[in-house]
N, C-alpha and C positions, 0 to 999 in steps of 0.2 A: 537532686536530680529526679525528675517526674519520668523514669524509665519507662514504667507502664504506658502512660499517656502517650510517650513516643512511639511505642509499639503498636497502640492501638489508632494512633494518626497515620504512622506509615504504611500499616496494611491497607489504608483506603487510598493511598497513592500507587500511582506507577513510577517505577525508579529506572532509569536508562543503565545499561551495562558499562563498563569502560574502567579505566585508570585513574585514580588522582594524580596528575601530576606525571613527569617523565618516565620514575622508575616506580608510579604507584602502583597497589596489589589490586589486581581488575576486581571488578563487582558484576556478577551476573544482572542480567536484567530482569526485573520481576513485574508482573502484572499486579494491578490495583485488585483487593478483595472485599468481598463483603463484610468480612470481620479477621482479625487475626484468627492464627491457630497455633496454638499450645499443646505441647503434647506432653502428658503426666506420667511420668515413671516411677511406679512404686516401689522398684527397688534401683540402688544406687549402684548400678553396674558400670564397670569400664566401656566404653565406647558408645553407650547408650544415646546420650545427649548430642554427640557428632553426628551419628546415625540419623536421628531425628531431624536435625537441623537440616542435613543433605537432601532429605526424602521430601522436607517442604514446610519443616515447622518454623514460626517465627519466634518461638520461644520454649523453654524445657522447664518443666515444673518436678519436682524430686518429692518423695517424701522421708521424713524423719520423724522416730519416736521421742525425740526430746533427750533421752539419754544415752545411746551409744556414741560415745564423742569421737570413737575411731571411725566412723561412718563419716564423719566431717572430713580427713583427710581424703576420702575417695571422691567424697563430695567437692571437694576445691580441684582435684586433677579433672572432673568432668567438667567444671563451669571455664577453667581455663583453657581445655580442650574445645568447648562450645564457642569461646569466645575467640578463639584462633580461629576456627572455622568460619565463623560471621560474627565481624566485630559488634555488631549493633543488637546481637540477639539478648534476649531478657532470660535470665534466670531465676526460679524462685525454689521457695523452699514449704510444702505443707506440712505443718508442724501436727503429728495424729494424736500426741500424749505428751505429757508431761511439762504442761505450760506453766503449772506451781513453780517449777524451780527455773523458770525464764527469768533473765535479769537483763540489765544493760551490758553487761562483761561477755553474756551468752551471744543477743546480738551485734555486739562488737565483733565476736568470733564468728558469726555467720557471715556478717560482711566482708571479713577479711578472707573467709574461705570462698568469696564469688557472688553470695546469694545478694539479689537486688529487692527482693520483696517476698515476706512470708503472709503465708495465710493461717490465721486464727478462727476457731468455732467459737459459737455464740459463750460457750460456758469456761472461755478462757478469763484468767482476771483482767478486769477492767484497766487498771494499773499499765498494762501493756502497750497501750494506746497513748499512752504520756510517757513512757520510757524513752529516752533522748537515744534515738537510733539514725543519724546523720547517713544518708544515700541507701537506706533501708526500709522501704514503703509497705506498709502493713493492710492487707486484705482479711476482711471479716467475711465468713461464711453465711451466707443469709438464706435458714430453713424455710421452706412455703408451708403455711398451715393456714385452715380454713377460718372462716369468722369473717363478720363485715368491719370489724374492729382492727382487725391484724395490720392492713396497710397503715392506719394512723399510728400503730405501735411501732412498727418498722420505720417509719418516717423520725423517731425520734434519733436513730442513728445519725443523722444529720447536724445533732448537737456535738458529736464527739469530736474533736480534733485528732489527727494523725492517721485517720481511715483513708487510703489511696482509691481503693474499690472496693466491689463487693463479687463474691463467689455464689452465685444464685443456685442452691441448692434444691431446684426444682425436679421432681420426677416426674418428668413428663411421658405421656402415653408412648407405646411403642410406634405407633401409627400417628406419628406428631403432624405431617402432613394432611391429615384427615381432620383435625379439630377444628370443632366450629369457632366464631367469631366469638360465642357465649363462653365458651371453655378456656379460650384463650384470654380473656377478661379477666378472669380471677387471677393469672399470672401477671398479667398485665398493670393490675391494681398494685402489687407489691414491686413490681419492677419501677414504676413512676416513683412509689414512696421511697425507694432507697435512694433514688436520686445521682448516687455515684457511678462511675464506668463499671459496668458488671460483664463478669465472665458465666459460662454455662457449661455445664459437662454434656458432651454428645457421645453416641454409640459409633460404633464402625460401620456400622447400616445404614448409616441417615443417607436420605436420597434427598433429589435437588428440590422435591417437594415439601420435605421436611424443613431443609434451609430456608425456603420462602416464610414458612411460618415460624419459625424461630427469630426471623428479622422483624416480625411484628411486635416481638419482645425487646427490640432495640438495644441488643446486647453488643460489646466490642469485641469479644475474643470468645472463639468456641474452643473447649479443653477435651481432647481425646486422650484417653486413658489406657495405658497399657503397662504389664507385668516387666517387659523388655521389649526392646525394639528389634523382633524379627523380620526377616523378609515380606511376611505377611503384613507385618504393622507399616512398614514402609510402603508399601501398596495402597493401604487404607490411609494414611498422611497424604500421600500424592494424590488421591481420588478426591479426598477430601477439600485439598487445596483448591485443584481444579473445579470442583462445584461453587467453592466462594469465588473464584475466578469469574466464573460464568454469570454467577445472579450478580455478582456486581455490574459486570457489564449489561447484563438485562435490563436493570434497574436503570442505567446510565442513558441507556437505547430509550426507555419510556422516557426519562425526563426529556431527553432531547434525541427526538427521530433522525437528527442530521448524523450522528453517530453510528458508524459502521462496524461491525464486527470484522477485525482483521485475523485471518484464518493461519 
């Protein structure tokens, strides 16, 4: 199941509220956004996933060092709570170490814990892309490097099977919204070479101007990182979601001037 692609697509579509059937669980009305919003929680802590979703996240991404198997029990509790809070939520795992020990059994264990995709760095073993893992998608981190031939080098990723998306590890400047066309072109060349649906990290201080510039990179999801989902984090999530909704509506109004904003 292409859970990531479903999340990317759903973010671009407005959804009406209401229940499914006479006794169906009611769903909140959601506005279309310029990109999906993922909250990356660096600590697997009880209640963090549900809190992020209620604040407006489309998905939650956890961290795991690949060693502490006891953390997977808490992870399973969190993924179940997340999917109970929002049944179409997408939960991922950023594996930060221990890649050489990963195998098919590990991926099966992660799937059973409710993980729907894993993020792997460039230095992870290539064999992991071919490990059979039904319903567990793989995302590869793509770093940004200088050089005219780098986009050609990155384009070779398309030769690999088993990649569902890319995490663009671009260190964008603090003042993203002031970037010139020339500056953006360096990043765009790599983005175009990647071809896969892509995600990129943003800071909690991102502005409307920043979002418009990020849109020129044609990414499908923004990733906001937090150590834990505090009240302040919830405000950042809410603000970022509102920005994504506004930018999407502005883009639609430019494409079709007859579209009017509903306040």
